[in-house]
C-alpha positions in Angstrom: -39.4 121.7 -4.6 -40.7 119.2 -2.0 -43.8 119.9 -2.5 -43.3 119.3 -6.3 -41.5 115.7 -5.3 -44.7 114.4 -3.4 -47.1 115.5 -6.0 -45.2 113.4 -8.6 -45.3 110.5 -5.9 -48.7 110.9 -5.6 -49.4 111.2 -9.0 -47.3 108.1 -10.3 -49.1 106.4 -7.2 -52.4 107.2 -8.5 -51.6 105.9 -12.1 -50.1 103.1 -10.6 -53.4 102.5 -9.0 -55.3 102.9 -12.1 -53.4 100.9 -14.0 -53.8 98.1 -11.4 -57.6 98.5 -11.0 -58.0 98.2 -15.1 -55.8 95.1 -15.0 -58.1 93.7 -12.4 -61.3 94.3 -14.0 -59.8 92.5 -17.2 -58.8 89.6 -14.9 -62.2 89.3 -13.2 -64.5 87.9 -15.7 -61.9 84.7 -16.5 -61.1 84.2 -12.4 -64.9 84.1 -11.6 -65.8 82.0 -14.4 -62.4 79.7 -13.1 -63.9 80.0 -9.3 -67.1 79.0 -10.8 -66.1 75.6 -12.4 -63.9 74.4 -9.9 -66.6 74.9 -6.9 -70.2 74.8 -9.3 -71.1 78.3 -7.9 -73.9 79.9 -9.6 -75.0 76.5 -10.9 -72.3 76.1 -13.1 -71.6 72.5 -13.5 -68.6 70.2 -13.0 -66.3 68.9 -15.5 -66.1 65.3 -15.2 -62.9 63.1 -16.4 -64.4 59.3 -15.7 -67.9 57.9 -14.9 -68.4 56.8 -11.3 -68.1 53.2 -10.6 -71.5 52.5 -9.3 -74.8 53.7 -10.2 -77.4 54.6 -7.0 -80.7 54.0 -6.4 -82.1 57.5 -6.1 -83.5 58.8 -9.2 -83.7 62.6 -10.5 -85.6 64.1 -13.2 -83.3 66.4 -15.7 -85.5 69.0 -17.8 -83.6 70.5 -20.6 -84.0 74.6 -21.5 -82.6 76.4 -24.6 -82.5 79.9 -25.2 -80.9 81.9 -28.0 -79.5 85.3 -27.0 -81.7 88.1 -28.7 -80.7 88.8 -32.1 -79.2 85.5 -32.9 -81.1 83.9 -36.0 -81.3 80.2 -34.5 -84.0 78.0 -33.4 -82.5 76.1 -30.6 -84.5 73.5 -28.5 -83.8 70.0 -26.6 -84.8 67.1 -28.5 -86.6 65.7 -25.4 -88.1 67.5 -22.6 -86.3 65.9 -19.8 -85.1 62.2 -19.0 -85.0 60.5 -15.1 -81.9 59.0 -14.3 -80.4 57.5 -11.5 -77.4 59.7 -9.5 -73.9 57.8 -11.2 -75.9 57.1 -14.6 -74.3 58.4 -17.6 -76.9 59.8 -19.6 -76.7 61.1 -23.2 -79.4 63.8 -24.5 -79.3 65.8 -27.4 -80.0 69.5 -28.3 -81.0 70.4 -32.0 -80.2 74.0 -33.4 -81.0 75.4 -37.0 -79.4 78.7 -38.6 -82.6 80.5 -39.9 -80.2 82.9 -41.7 -78.5 83.2 -45.3 -75.2 83.4 -43.7 -72.6 81.4 -41.5 -72.5 82.0 -37.9 -70.5 81.2 -35.2 -72.1 80.6 -31.6 -71.0 79.8 -28.3 -73.4 78.1 -25.4 -73.3 79.5 -21.7 -75.0 77.1 -19.1 -76.2 76.7 -15.8 -78.3 74.2 -13.4 -81.1 75.0 -11.5 -81.5 74.8 -8.5 -77.9 76.8 -8.3 -76.7 74.9 -5.6 -77.3 71.6 -7.4 -74.9 72.8 -10.0 -71.5 70.9 -8.0 -73.6 67.5 -8.1 -74.3 67.8 -12.5 -71.0 66.6 -14.3 -70.6 66.8 -17.7 -68.5 64.3 -19.6 -68.7 65.9 -22.9 -70.6 68.6 -24.2 -71.5 70.8 -27.2 -71.0 73.9 -25.0 -66.9 73.3 -24.8 -66.5 74.3 -28.0 -67.9 77.3 -30.8 -70.7 75.9 -33.0 -70.5 76.8 -36.6 -73.7 76.8 -38.7 -73.9 77.4 -42.4 -77.2 79.1 -43.8 -80.3 76.9 -43.4 -77.9 74.1 -41.5 -79.5 71.9 -38.8 -77.2 70.1 -36.1 -78.1 67.5 -33.4 -75.8 68.6 -30.7 -75.0 66.2 -27.5 -74.3 66.7 -24.2 -73.1 63.5 -21.9 -73.6 63.7 -18.3 -74.3 62.2 -14.9 -75.6 63.5 -11.5 -73.0 62.8 -8.9 -73.6 60.2 -6.7 -72.4 62.2 -3.7 -75.5 64.3 -4.1 -77.3 61.8 -1.4 -74.9 62.6 1.4 -75.7 66.2 1.4 -78.9 66.9 3.6 -79.4 70.4 1.6 -80.2 68.1 -1.3 -82.3 65.6 0.2 -85.6 67.4 -1.5 -84.3 67.9 -4.5 -85.8 65.8 -6.9 -85.5 68.0 -10.3 -82.5 69.4 -11.8 -83.3 71.9 -14.8 -79.6 71.8 -17.6 -80.3 75.4 -19.4 -78.3 76.7 -22.2 -78.2 80.1 -23.7 -76.6 80.5 -27.7 -74.8 83.4 -27.9 -73.2 85.0 -31.5 -69.3 84.7 -31.2 -68.1 88.0 -32.7 -68.3 89.4 -36.2 -64.3 89.6 -36.4 -64.6 85.4 -36.0 -67.2 85.2 -38.6 -65.3 87.4 -40.9 -62.1 85.4 -40.5 -64.1 82.1 -40.9 -65.7 83.7 -44.2 -62.4 84.4 -45.8 -60.9 80.7 -44.7 -64.0 79.6 -46.7 -63.5 81.5 -49.4 -59.8 81.0 -49.5 -60.8 77.5 -49.3 -63.2 77.3 -52.5 -60.5 79.1 -54.5 -57.7 76.7 -53.5 -60.5 73.7 -54.6 -61.2 75.3 -57.8 
């Protein structure tokens, strides 16, 4: 009888451990994303609520890169290849995206800055990557990103030799359930108008 009780406790403990591990695996991605956004780790850029008061003398070249995940029928590219900015200077750049398919597609963009250690000094004021993008069949859109290079970059001796940063985006299609929901909403709106 005692052995049976021990087996039950061991079994329940193992089941609780498995449930806990599954829960942690689901929480890992959001927690890692939060960590990256807070620290700039892995080239994750910072989100700024205000622009710097002073603009520094040091200049940085910011190059723009655009990719789409395999299978997403979009053309995506920067409007200009690069800009040269002074640290602390608010800058506005544009990317152009086109839906080459015959269906409405919802996409979302991931982003990073290279070199990776520069992510904590690259601050976005506003960006198309903060929201999902909906493109109708054949639609083209210009997507803005407003940013600055934080003036504190000049105080980091590891960044002394860095003169060029690359801002890179990759668009992914949002799941088909979101597309189906959008399609049914559009059909409902069309029937209400008619």
